[in-house]
A tleap script that builds the chain and sets N, CA, C and O, in Angstrom:
source leaprc.protein.ff14SB
mol = sequence {
  NMET SER ASP LEU MET SER ASN ALA VAL ASP
  LEU MET MET VAL GLY MET GLY PHE VAL PHE
  VAL PHE LEU VAL ILE LEU VAL PHE VAL THR
  THR PHE MET SER LYS MET VAL LEU LYS TYR
  ALA PRO ALA PRO GLU PRO LYS ALA PRO VAL
  THR THR ALA LYS PRO ALA ALA SER ASP ASP
  ALA GLN LEU LEU ALA VAL LEU SER ALA ALA
  VAL ALA LYS TYR ARG SER ASP HIE LYS CLYS
}
set mol.1.N position { -50.645 -3.945 -34.808 }
set mol.1.CA position { -49.040 -4.014 -34.587 }
set mol.1.C position { -48.466 -4.579 -35.948 }
set mol.1.O position { -49.157 -5.331 -36.635 }
set mol.2.N position { -47.372 -4.256 -36.272 }
set mol.2.CA position { -46.671 -4.705 -37.338 }
set mol.2.C position { -46.346 -6.184 -37.217 }
set mol.2.O position { -46.179 -6.758 -36.141 }
set mol.3.N position { -46.272 -6.743 -38.402 }
set mol.3.CA position { -45.637 -8.303 -38.263 }
set mol.3.C position { -44.184 -8.304 -37.627 }
set mol.3.O position { -43.804 -9.246 -36.932 }
set mol.4.N position { -43.426 -7.248 -37.887 }
set mol.4.CA position { -42.220 -7.137 -37.351 }
set mol.4.C position { -42.188 -7.317 -35.548 }
set mol.4.O position { -41.496 -8.057 -34.847 }
set mol.5.N position { -43.191 -6.356 -35.201 }
set mol.5.CA position { -43.215 -6.493 -33.737 }
set mol.5.C position { -44.029 -7.657 -33.106 }
set mol.5.O position { -44.066 -7.888 -31.898 }
set mol.6.N position { -44.649 -8.332 -34.030 }
set mol.6.CA position { -45.589 -9.585 -33.811 }
set mol.6.C position { -44.311 -10.648 -33.512 }
set mol.6.O position { -44.102 -11.160 -32.412 }
set mol.7.N position { -43.441 -10.886 -34.814 }
set mol.7.CA position { -42.193 -11.668 -34.419 }
set mol.7.C position { -41.726 -11.389 -33.232 }
set mol.7.O position { -41.875 -12.217 -32.334 }
set mol.8.N position { -41.098 -10.225 -33.002 }
set mol.8.CA position { -40.346 -9.884 -31.840 }
set mol.8.C position { -41.065 -10.070 -30.673 }
set mol.8.O position { -40.287 -10.325 -29.754 }
set mol.9.N position { -42.449 -10.046 -30.252 }
set mol.9.CA position { -43.011 -10.610 -29.138 }
set mol.9.C position { -43.176 -11.931 -28.874 }
set mol.9.O position { -43.237 -12.458 -27.763 }
set mol.10.N position { -43.268 -12.604 -30.275 }
set mol.10.CA position { -43.037 -14.070 -30.120 }
set mol.10.C position { -42.011 -14.374 -29.562 }
set mol.10.O position { -41.965 -14.923 -28.461 }
set mol.11.N position { -40.949 -14.024 -30.319 }
set mol.11.CA position { -39.677 -14.547 -30.096 }
set mol.11.C position { -39.055 -13.990 -28.342 }
set mol.11.O position { -38.219 -14.562 -27.642 }
set mol.12.N position { -39.670 -12.972 -28.106 }
set mol.12.CA position { -39.168 -12.707 -26.440 }
set mol.12.C position { -40.237 -13.654 -25.665 }
set mol.12.O position { -39.731 -13.904 -24.571 }
set mol.13.N position { -41.345 -14.207 -25.761 }
set mol.13.CA position { -42.278 -14.873 -25.071 }
set mol.13.C position { -41.439 -16.511 -25.286 }
set mol.13.O position { -41.298 -17.269 -24.326 }
set mol.14.N position { -41.086 -16.757 -26.291 }
set mol.14.CA position { -40.076 -18.262 -26.344 }
set mol.14.C position { -38.953 -18.226 -25.839 }
set mol.14.O position { -38.404 -19.288 -25.544 }
set mol.15.N position { -38.300 -16.948 -25.599 }
set mol.15.CA position { -37.045 -16.776 -25.043 }
set mol.15.C position { -37.138 -16.935 -23.360 }
set mol.15.O position { -36.380 -17.526 -22.591 }
set mol.16.N position { -38.104 -16.335 -23.158 }
set mol.16.CA position { -38.584 -15.944 -21.523 }
set mol.16.C position { -38.853 -17.322 -21.272 }
set mol.16.O position { -38.112 -17.878 -20.461 }
set mol.17.N position { -39.780 -17.993 -21.813 }
set mol.17.CA position { -40.566 -19.384 -21.491 }
set mol.17.C position { -39.234 -20.198 -21.387 }
set mol.17.O position { -39.037 -20.816 -20.340 }
set mol.18.N position { -38.271 -20.249 -22.427 }
set mol.18.CA position { -37.237 -21.101 -22.185 }
set mol.18.C position { -36.225 -21.032 -21.058 }
set mol.18.O position { -35.551 -21.994 -20.689 }
set mol.19.N position { -36.177 -19.875 -20.571 }
set mol.19.CA position { -35.536 -19.613 -19.555 }
set mol.19.C position { -36.221 -19.886 -18.218 }
set mol.19.O position { -35.650 -20.422 -17.269 }
set mol.20.N position { -37.472 -19.481 -18.217 }
set mol.20.CA position { -38.196 -19.860 -16.933 }
set mol.20.C position { -38.316 -21.563 -17.157 }
set mol.20.O position { -38.327 -22.021 -16.014 }
set mol.21.N position { -38.380 -22.331 -17.824 }
set mol.21.CA position { -38.459 -23.634 -17.814 }
set mol.21.C position { -36.932 -24.256 -17.432 }
set mol.21.O position { -36.863 -25.302 -16.787 }
set mol.22.N position { -35.885 -23.644 -17.810 }
set mol.22.CA position { -34.763 -24.063 -17.511 }
set mol.22.C position { -34.355 -23.877 -15.917 }
set mol.22.O position { -33.767 -24.704 -15.221 }
set mol.23.N position { -34.843 -22.522 -15.517 }
set mol.23.CA position { -34.683 -22.311 -13.895 }
set mol.23.C position { -35.439 -23.257 -13.022 }
set mol.23.O position { -35.025 -23.541 -11.899 }
set mol.24.N position { -36.571 -23.761 -13.532 }
set mol.24.CA position { -37.480 -24.606 -12.821 }
set mol.24.C position { -36.949 -26.034 -12.732 }
set mol.24.O position { -37.089 -26.776 -11.760 }
set mol.25.N position { -36.221 -26.370 -14.055 }
set mol.25.CA position { -35.701 -27.524 -13.977 }
set mol.25.C position { -34.213 -27.616 -13.050 }
set mol.25.O position { -33.790 -28.613 -12.465 }
set mol.26.N position { -33.741 -26.600 -13.103 }
set mol.26.CA position { -32.352 -26.317 -12.347 }
set mol.26.C position { -32.644 -26.285 -10.526 }
set mol.26.O position { -31.718 -26.497 -9.744 }
set mol.27.N position { -34.106 -25.978 -10.045 }
set mol.27.CA position { -34.385 -25.973 -8.850 }
set mol.27.C position { -34.796 -27.229 -8.389 }
set mol.27.O position { -34.762 -27.479 -7.184 }
set mol.28.N position { -35.191 -28.071 -9.238 }
set mol.28.CA position { -35.640 -29.425 -9.039 }
set mol.28.C position { -34.354 -30.262 -9.159 }
set mol.28.O position { -34.123 -31.055 -8.246 }
set mol.29.N position { -33.643 -30.187 -10.010 }
set mol.29.CA position { -32.202 -30.787 -9.864 }
set mol.29.C position { -31.190 -30.553 -8.826 }
set mol.29.O position { -30.300 -31.350 -8.528 }
set mol.30.N position { -31.402 -29.331 -8.265 }
set mol.30.CA position { -30.640 -28.940 -7.251 }
set mol.30.C position { -31.269 -29.461 -5.643 }
set mol.30.O position { -30.691 -29.618 -4.568 }
set mol.31.N position { -32.496 -29.609 -5.995 }
set mol.31.CA position { -33.160 -30.068 -4.638 }
set mol.31.C position { -32.623 -31.504 -4.477 }
set mol.31.O position { -32.045 -31.946 -3.485 }
set mol.32.N position { -32.971 -32.297 -5.864 }
set mol.32.CA position { -32.692 -33.629 -5.620 }
set mol.32.C position { -31.399 -34.012 -5.435 }
set mol.32.O position { -31.113 -35.003 -4.763 }
set mol.33.N position { -30.594 -33.322 -5.966 }
set mol.33.CA position { -28.883 -33.366 -5.584 }
set mol.33.C position { -28.586 -33.408 -4.077 }
set mol.33.O position { -27.942 -34.240 -3.438 }
set mol.34.N position { -29.227 -32.284 -3.671 }
set mol.34.CA position { -28.971 -32.071 -1.883 }
set mol.34.C position { -29.652 -33.394 -1.295 }
set mol.34.O position { -29.027 -34.107 -0.510 }
set mol.35.N position { -30.933 -33.693 -1.694 }
set mol.35.CA position { -31.266 -34.766 -0.734 }
set mol.35.C position { -30.785 -36.062 -0.814 }
set mol.35.O position { -30.953 -36.935 0.037 }
set mol.36.N position { -29.891 -36.212 -2.364 }
set mol.36.CA position { -29.290 -37.367 -2.619 }
set mol.36.C position { -27.956 -37.428 -1.450 }
set mol.36.O position { -27.898 -38.289 -0.572 }
set mol.37.N position { -26.942 -36.357 -1.638 }
set mol.37.CA position { -25.961 -36.060 -0.718 }
set mol.37.C position { -26.132 -36.337 0.602 }
set mol.37.O position { -25.383 -37.123 1.183 }
set mol.38.N position { -27.315 -35.607 1.312 }
set mol.38.CA position { -27.586 -35.977 2.850 }
set mol.38.C position { -27.926 -37.224 2.747 }
set mol.38.O position { -27.501 -37.771 3.765 }
set mol.39.N position { -28.451 -37.975 2.092 }
set mol.39.CA position { -28.796 -39.510 2.296 }
set mol.39.C position { -27.576 -40.219 2.559 }
set mol.39.O position { -27.304 -40.862 3.573 }
set mol.40.N position { -26.744 -40.001 1.351 }
set mol.40.CA position { -25.459 -41.152 1.028 }
set mol.40.C position { -24.247 -40.348 1.540 }
set mol.40.O position { -23.368 -41.148 1.860 }
set mol.41.N position { -23.890 -39.156 1.726 }
set mol.41.CA position { -22.794 -38.847 2.203 }
set mol.41.C position { -22.254 -39.381 3.912 }
set mol.41.O position { -22.989 -39.329 4.898 }
set mol.42.N position { -21.238 -39.732 3.911 }
set mol.42.CA position { -20.700 -40.091 5.414 }
set mol.42.C position { -21.034 -38.736 6.241 }
set mol.42.O position { -21.134 -37.577 5.839 }
set mol.43.N position { -21.185 -39.346 7.663 }
set mol.43.CA position { -21.407 -38.351 8.574 }
set mol.43.C position { -19.966 -37.379 8.900 }
set mol.43.O position { -18.856 -37.906 8.978 }
set mol.44.N position { -20.142 -36.185 9.039 }
set mol.44.CA position { -18.798 -35.428 9.405 }
set mol.44.C position { -17.960 -35.918 10.657 }
set mol.44.O position { -18.486 -36.258 11.717 }
set mol.45.N position { -16.635 -35.916 10.421 }
set mol.45.CA position { -15.916 -36.638 11.582 }
set mol.45.C position { -16.025 -35.089 12.666 }
set mol.45.O position { -15.994 -33.904 12.335 }
set mol.46.N position { -16.167 -35.775 14.109 }
set mol.46.CA position { -15.995 -34.465 15.124 }
set mol.46.C position { -14.779 -33.779 14.967 }
set mol.46.O position { -13.692 -34.305 14.729 }
set mol.47.N position { -15.050 -32.363 15.135 }
set mol.47.CA position { -13.623 -31.766 15.294 }
set mol.47.C position { -12.876 -31.934 16.180 }
set mol.47.O position { -13.586 -32.303 17.115 }
set mol.48.N position { -11.676 -31.892 16.560 }
set mol.48.CA position { -10.956 -31.562 17.578 }
set mol.48.C position { -11.384 -30.150 18.173 }
set mol.48.O position { -11.723 -29.173 17.505 }
set mol.49.N position { -11.299 -30.234 19.612 }
set mol.49.CA position { -11.575 -28.748 20.208 }
set mol.49.C position { -10.187 -27.850 19.901 }
set mol.49.O position { -9.037 -28.239 19.699 }
set mol.50.N position { -10.762 -26.468 19.949 }
set mol.50.CA position { -9.823 -25.611 19.678 }
set mol.50.C position { -9.283 -25.149 20.567 }
set mol.50.O position { -9.985 -24.863 21.537 }
set mol.51.N position { -8.013 -24.912 20.624 }
set mol.51.CA position { -7.148 -24.556 22.159 }
set mol.51.C position { -6.966 -22.935 21.812 }
set mol.51.O position { -6.708 -22.474 20.700 }
set mol.52.N position { -7.156 -22.229 22.984 }
set mol.52.CA position { -6.340 -20.786 22.607 }
set mol.52.C position { -5.114 -20.619 23.633 }
set mol.52.O position { -5.047 -19.549 24.239 }
set mol.53.N position { -4.149 -21.591 23.867 }
set mol.53.CA position { -3.222 -21.598 24.381 }
set mol.53.C position { -2.267 -20.366 23.600 }
set mol.53.O position { -2.223 -20.228 22.377 }
set mol.54.N position { -1.559 -19.556 24.546 }
set mol.54.CA position { -0.723 -18.548 24.204 }
set mol.54.C position { 0.224 -19.062 23.937 }
set mol.54.O position { 0.638 -19.925 24.711 }
set mol.55.N position { 1.100 -18.695 22.518 }
set mol.55.CA position { 2.534 -18.995 22.228 }
set mol.55.C position { 3.315 -18.841 23.462 }
set mol.55.O position { 2.986 -18.089 24.379 }
set mol.56.N position { 4.605 -19.755 23.448 }
set mol.56.CA position { 5.688 -19.589 24.515 }
set mol.56.C position { 6.406 -18.100 24.086 }
set mol.56.O position { 6.282 -17.560 22.987 }
set mol.57.N position { 7.076 -17.655 25.074 }
set mol.57.CA position { 7.862 -16.392 24.923 }
set mol.57.C position { 8.914 -16.843 23.597 }
set mol.57.O position { 8.772 -16.332 22.486 }
set mol.58.N position { 9.698 -17.600 23.816 }
set mol.58.CA position { 10.741 -18.155 22.606 }
set mol.58.C position { 10.081 -17.753 21.156 }
set mol.58.O position { 10.644 -17.073 20.298 }
set mol.59.N position { 8.727 -18.336 21.068 }
set mol.59.CA position { 7.986 -18.485 19.795 }
set mol.59.C position { 8.116 -16.840 19.451 }
set mol.59.O position { 8.515 -16.564 18.319 }
set mol.60.N position { 7.767 -15.624 20.466 }
set mol.60.CA position { 7.590 -14.599 20.089 }
set mol.60.C position { 8.630 -13.770 19.860 }
set mol.60.O position { 8.622 -12.780 19.129 }
set mol.61.N position { 9.698 -14.276 20.621 }
set mol.61.CA position { 11.248 -13.712 20.100 }
set mol.61.C position { 11.660 -14.058 18.788 }
set mol.61.O position { 12.351 -13.328 18.078 }
set mol.62.N position { 11.123 -15.463 18.389 }
set mol.62.CA position { 11.604 -15.702 17.084 }
set mol.62.C position { 10.877 -15.147 15.987 }
set mol.62.O position { 11.380 -14.914 14.888 }
set mol.63.N position { 9.632 -14.931 16.314 }
set mol.63.CA position { 8.958 -14.141 15.202 }
set mol.63.C position { 9.309 -12.737 15.201 }
set mol.63.O position { 9.381 -12.152 14.120 }
set mol.64.N position { 9.538 -12.129 16.290 }
set mol.64.CA position { 10.183 -10.640 16.153 }
set mol.64.C position { 11.340 -10.527 15.501 }
set mol.64.O position { 11.550 -9.541 14.795 }
set mol.65.N position { 12.386 -11.663 15.667 }
set mol.65.CA position { 13.658 -11.621 14.791 }
set mol.65.C position { 13.367 -11.746 13.445 }
set mol.65.O position { 13.954 -10.987 12.674 }
set mol.66.N position { 12.434 -12.700 12.928 }
set mol.66.CA position { 12.204 -13.128 11.563 }
set mol.66.C position { 11.564 -11.793 10.934 }
set mol.66.O position { 11.906 -11.339 9.841 }
set mol.67.N position { 10.646 -11.259 11.722 }
set mol.67.CA position { 9.818 -9.892 10.849 }
set mol.67.C position { 10.995 -8.667 11.096 }
set mol.67.O position { 10.940 -7.678 10.365 }
set mol.68.N position { 11.875 -8.744 11.965 }
set mol.68.CA position { 12.534 -7.701 12.000 }
set mol.68.C position { 13.613 -7.915 10.535 }
set mol.68.O position { 13.692 -7.093 9.622 }
set mol.69.N position { 14.287 -9.072 10.603 }
set mol.69.CA position { 15.069 -9.300 9.363 }
set mol.69.C position { 14.556 -9.232 7.908 }
set mol.69.O position { 15.182 -9.115 6.855 }
set mol.70.N position { 13.064 -9.353 8.188 }
set mol.70.CA position { 12.340 -9.273 6.683 }
set mol.70.C position { 12.175 -7.757 6.488 }
set mol.70.O position { 12.329 -7.270 5.368 }
set mol.71.N position { 11.888 -7.062 7.472 }
set mol.71.CA position { 11.953 -5.521 7.197 }
set mol.71.C position { 12.936 -4.849 6.743 }
set mol.71.O position { 12.947 -4.016 5.837 }
set mol.72.N position { 14.162 -5.409 7.701 }
set mol.72.CA position { 15.426 -4.851 7.077 }
set mol.72.C position { 15.742 -5.354 5.913 }
set mol.72.O position { 16.462 -4.493 5.407 }
set mol.73.N position { 15.616 -6.439 5.001 }
set mol.73.CA position { 15.686 -6.941 3.771 }
set mol.73.C position { 15.240 -5.680 2.879 }
set mol.73.O position { 15.784 -4.851 2.151 }
set mol.74.N position { 13.929 -5.998 3.345 }
set mol.74.CA position { 12.729 -4.988 2.529 }
set mol.74.C position { 13.659 -3.814 2.339 }
set mol.74.O position { 14.229 -3.676 1.257 }
set mol.75.N position { 13.858 -2.897 3.398 }
set mol.75.CA position { 14.256 -1.413 3.126 }
set mol.75.C position { 15.614 -1.132 2.566 }
set mol.75.O position { 15.941 0.018 2.275 }
set mol.76.N position { 16.496 -2.265 2.392 }
set mol.76.CA position { 17.788 -2.185 1.823 }
set mol.76.C position { 17.600 -2.569 0.645 }
set mol.76.O position { 18.411 -2.085 -0.144 }
set mol.77.N position { 16.564 -3.511 0.037 }
set mol.77.CA position { 16.352 -3.334 -1.264 }
set mol.77.C position { 15.938 -2.269 -2.201 }
set mol.77.O position { 16.356 -2.000 -3.327 }
set mol.78.N position { 14.849 -1.626 -1.340 }
set mol.78.CA position { 14.023 -0.318 -1.951 }
set mol.78.C position { 14.400 1.199 -1.640 }
set mol.78.O position { 13.631 2.152 -1.759 }
set mol.79.N position { 16.009 1.256 -1.131 }
set mol.79.CA position { 16.638 2.435 -0.704 }
set mol.79.C position { 16.673 2.967 -2.129 }
set mol.79.O position { 16.193 4.095 -2.247 }
set mol.80.N position { 17.050 2.506 -3.026 }
set mol.80.CA position { 17.720 2.974 -4.429 }
set mol.80.C position { 16.981 4.108 -4.614 }
set mol.80.O position { 17.167 4.812 -5.607 }
savepdb mol mol.pdb
quit
């Protein structure tokens, strides 16, 4: 193997080793941070129950009027 190929393989091993060590450290740091957050974070507040009430008829009529006005405005601006 030539000297240049030997240097290339050495550089590749150093680079891959550095990336591997960095990723291992990243896993440990992330795990540690997760444990700290679970230990010291306040408990989540209970959420209010979700209601599935149907909107009133007047809300539907108002929504229809607003949408109709928006469509009419869009069409009048883009007729040119």
